[in-house]
N, C-alpha and C positions, 0 to 999 in steps of 0.2 A: 228225544229218542237218539241213541247213539248210532253212528253209521256202522255198516258191517265190518269196516276195516279199523275201527277205533281201538282194537286190541293191539294193533301193530305198533312198532316203535316209530317215533317221530323221525328218526334218522335211519339211514341205511346201515346194514351190518358192516359193509365195507368202510363206511365213514367212521363207525365206532371202532373198528380195528385200527384205522389210521390215528384216531384220537388216542388210543392206548399206546401206540408207538411214540407219539409226541409226549405223552405224559411220562413215559419211561425216559425219554431224553431229558426232560426237565429234572427228574430225579438224578440222572447222571451228572447234569450240570452242577447241582449242589454237592453231590458226592465228591466231585473233582476239587471243589473248594472247601471241603471239610465242614460244610454246613449241614447239620443233622436234622432229620425230620422228626416232628413231634405231633402229637394228637391232643386236642383239648376238647372240652365238652361242647356239644351243640346246644345244650340247655343250660340256662343260668338263672340264678335268683334275681338278677337285675338286667334290665334292658339298657339302652343308651339314651342320653339326653339330646343327641344331635337332632336339630330341628328338621332336617331333611330326611331322616330315617324313621320308618315305622316298623316296629318289631311285632312278630306274631306272638301271641300269648296263649298259654294253656294252663291247666290246673293239674297238680299232682296230689293224689291222695296217698300219703304215706300210711303204711299199715298201723303205725302207732300214733297217728295224728287224728285229731277230731275234725279238723277243718282242712279244706283243700289249700295247698300251697301254690301260689302263682309262680310260673316259670316262663322264661322267654327264650324263643329260638334265636340264636345269635345272628346279628347282622354282619358280624365279622369276628374272627378269633382273636382280635387285637388285645383285649384286656387280659385274657387268660395267658396269651403268649408273653405279654409284658410281665406278668407275675412269674413266669418261668425264668425270664431274663434276670429279674431281681433275685430269684433263688439260685442263680449261678449257672444257668444253662449254656451261656455263650451264644454264638450265632446259631439261629434256628430257622427252619422253614416249615410250612404246613400246606398241604393240599387238602382242602376241606369243603364241605357244603356250607353255604351261608343262606340266610333267609331274610327277605325284605318284603314287607306287605305293600308292594308297589305295583305298577302296571305291568302287564305282559305285552311284549311286542318284539320287534326285530332284534333288539339288543337287551331285552329284559325278560327274565323269568323269575317268579317269586322265590324259587329254589334254584340256586346256581352254584357253580364251582369257583372257588377262589384260591389263588396262590398268594400266600402272605409270608414275607420273610424279614428278619431283623439281623442287622450286622453290627456287632459291637465294635466300637472304636471307628466307625464310619461316620462321615457327615453326609448330607444329601447329595453333594457332588460326586462322591465316591459311589454312592448307591445308584445314581443316574448312570454312571459308567457300567455298573453291573447289570442294570436293566438293559442297557444297550447290548451288552455281551450276550445276555439271554435271548434277546430278540434276533440277533445275528445267528445264534446257535440253533434256534428253533424255527425261525422264519426266513433265514438267509437274507435279512434286510441289509440295506446300505447303512453306514454309520449314522447314528442319531445326531441331530443338531439341537441347539438350545435357543429358545426364544423367550424373552421376558414378557410377562403379563402386560407390563406397561407398554412396551413397543408393539405388542400384538394389537392392543386397543387403539393405539395411535394409528397403526397401519390400516386396520380393517374397520374401525368404528369412528375414527376421526377425533378422538379426545384422549386426554391423559386420565386414566382411572384413579391414579393416586392423588390427583389434585381436584378432580371434578366434584361438584356439589350434586345433591340429589336432583336439583332443578336442571342442571346441565345434562345429566344422564337421562332424565325423563324426557327432556326435549329431543335429545338425539334418538332415543328409542322410538319416539313418535315419528320422527323423520324417516326412520328405517322401517316403518310399517307396523310397529307394535303398540299403537296408541290404545287399543282395547285393554291391554295389560298395564301399560305405563301410566295411564291417567288415574288408575285406582291403586297404584303401588307406591308406598312411602319408604320401603326398605331398599336402600341403594344396592345392597349385595344381591338381592333378588333380581334387580334390573341388570346388574353386571353379569350375573350368571346367565340370564336370558340372552344377552347380547353375545356373550362368549359362546354359548351353545349354538346360536343361530348364525352368527356372523364370522366367528373366528374358527371354531372347530372344523367346519366344512372346508376351510381354505388352507389348513396346515397339515403337514405330514402326508402329503399326497404321494410323494415318491420315496421318502425315507422317514422314519419315526422322528417326532419332534417332542422335546421336553419343554413344557411351558413352566417357567420358574418365576419366583418373586410375586406370589399372590398377595393381595392386600392383607394386612394384619387382621382385619375383621373377618377374613376367611381362613384364618390360620388352623382351625380345628385343633389338633393336638401337636402342631409343629411349633418349634421355637421361632421367636422373632429375630430378624437380622440385626445384630448389634450396631452395624454401621448405618442402618436405615430402618428404624423401628416402624416405618410405614408398611414394611413387607415382612412376610413370613418365609421361613426355610421349608417351603412346600413346593412340590412339583407334580405335574400330571403329564402323562405320556400319551401321545396321539399317533395313530397310523391309519392312513386311508379313511379318514373321517370318523374313526372309532376311538373313543377314550378307552385306553387299555389299563392304565395304572395311576395310582395316587400315592405319593410318598412324602415322608417328612424326615427332617432332622429332629428326632423326637424330643418333645418337652418332657422333662422329668421332675419339674418343680411341683410338688404336691399341692401347695397353696394356690399357685396360679391355675393348675388344672381344676381344682375345686371351684375357683372363681369362674372359670369358663363354663363349667357344667351348670353353675347357678345362673349364669347369663343365658345359657341355652334354655333353661326352664322358664326364665322370665319371658323369653321370646315365644316359647311354646304357649305360655299362658295368654300372651297378647294375641296369638293367632288362633286361640280356641282349641289348642291341642292338649293332649294329656301330659301333665307334668310327670316326669320320670324320676324315681328315686335314684340318688347317686350311689354307685356301687362302693360300699365301704371296704371290700376286700381289695379293690383296685387302688383306692386312696391309701390304704395302709401299706400296700406294696410300694407305692411311690414314696411314701414317707420313709420306708426302709432303705430306699436308694436304688434307682435303676441305673445300670451302667450307661455310659455314653454310647449312643447308638443311633442308627437310622433305620427306618422300616418302610415297607411298601406293600400295597395290596394290588394284585393284578388279576383281571377277570379271565379265567381260563377258557370259558365258553367263547368269549370274544376273540381270544388268541386262536382258538380252533377255527373260528369262522374265517379268520385271515389266512391261516395255514392251509385250509382245505377249500378256500375260495367259495364260501357259502354266504348267502345274503341274510340269513336269519338264524337266530340262536336255536330255533326249532330244529334246524337241519343238522345240529352237531350234538344234541343231547338225546339220550335214549328215549325218554318220554317227557315231552313238554307238559305244561300244566293242564292243558285241555285233554291230555291222555293219561295223566298220572293216576 
């Protein structure tokens, strides 16, 4: 039975007004830099192979079709935006809804708002500077600092993640109180992500935003590897006050390498008992046509709003959270 007040918004009307003002500032930020806004579909014929993402699936019955056509709600506008880059869009941004079949909590809602942008002729360092500028513009933050993934683990976990074996990481995870997970886990990246989440994230970016850079090559996702040190990827994440805000890359455009990564994702999915996802042929064809040199980043708008408006839960900054949707 629903409560008598379940029809009401999750957030106050005043908070939603303030959210609208911040959204307007974000658009002003990109207008000043001549980065134009685009819209891409929320529904796609293909999901993503990323092992850590679960897409919502639905069925579309076309009037001229005999059978239902499966469609996926997009976990990110990334693939469609990159197709626009290949088509010659130049630098673009998008404020859109994204959907992930994950838990709901203080920092998560299955439907959420994402800011994603791509800057042609940028590398990840230039994009980090622009993320810093956006946070100063919208949150009045102090200038961002940079911390390497390697040094973060040495400082907060006591080992070098680029040199450690699975045995070393497992032992250290047990010493730090995560033996229930560590004793049954043979994927070193799962353990590294656990330690990063539990031991590093709460300790960085407390006073000013921090960009964590130099992720292991095994966690590159769609980022390029660093030519001077192929152990690491040109990927960064930005944290502020214990919240992960953004994830960005110096974008990989090699279609063959991308396809290999997607195939490895599916092998991992299979080993974990997850559904194997078909690789999006439109995206691969676009990459074969040639994406311009660029860097891109996705930033969680709802989390930004939480920080801007001093709220402790995503529920407090969205009109209707999932339990009232």
